[in-house]
C-alpha positions in Angstrom: 92.9 107.8 171.3 91.5 106.6 174.6 88.5 105.1 172.9 90.3 103.4 170.0 89.2 99.8 169.7 86.3 100.2 172.2 82.7 99.5 171.3 80.0 102.2 171.5 78.8 100.6 174.7 82.2 100.7 176.3 82.7 104.3 175.3 79.3 105.3 176.7 80.0 103.5 180.0 83.3 105.4 180.2 81.7 108.8 179.6 79.1 108.1 182.3 81.6 106.9 184.9 83.0 109.8 187.0 85.9 107.6 188.0 86.9 107.5 184.3 85.6 110.9 183.0 87.5 113.4 185.1 85.0 113.3 188.0 82.1 114.8 185.9 78.4 114.5 186.6 76.2 114.0 183.5 75.4 117.8 183.6 79.1 118.6 183.7 79.6 116.3 180.7 77.0 118.4 178.8 79.0 121.6 179.8 82.3 120.0 178.9 81.2 118.9 175.4 79.4 122.1 174.7 81.8 124.6 176.0 85.3 123.3 176.5 87.9 124.9 174.3 89.9 121.7 173.7 86.8 119.8 172.8 85.9 122.6 170.4 89.2 122.1 168.6 87.5 119.1 166.9 85.5 121.6 164.8 88.4 124.0 164.1 91.4 121.7 164.0 93.6 124.1 161.9 95.1 124.0 158.5 95.3 120.7 156.7 93.0 118.8 159.1 89.4 117.9 158.6 86.9 119.2 161.1 84.4 117.0 162.8 81.0 117.0 161.3 78.4 119.4 162.7 79.3 122.0 165.4 80.1 122.1 169.0 76.7 123.6 169.7 75.1 120.6 167.9 77.2 118.2 169.9 76.1 119.9 173.1 72.4 119.6 172.1 72.9 115.9 171.3 74.6 115.1 174.6 72.0 117.2 176.4 69.2 115.2 174.8 70.9 112.0 175.7 71.2 113.0 179.3 67.6 114.3 179.5 66.3 111.0 178.1 68.1 108.8 180.6 71.7 108.6 179.4 71.3 105.0 178.4 74.2 103.1 176.9 74.2 100.2 174.3 75.5 97.0 175.7 79.2 96.6 175.2 
């Protein structure tokens, strides 16, 4: 909900900004996406809800690759 109506660049900038991401470093973002139980709910949302594509492990790998390659954002 916090990203509704925002461009990919705006979302990316928010994820990278510790003032707007819960004080997390990029390494902590990888851990958060890859291991947080609440984030994991997206892949096991319960009866009657559609799960996000892929898996939490795949999301972790993608975010990790993004961080390892410079964590660049598209322009807003």
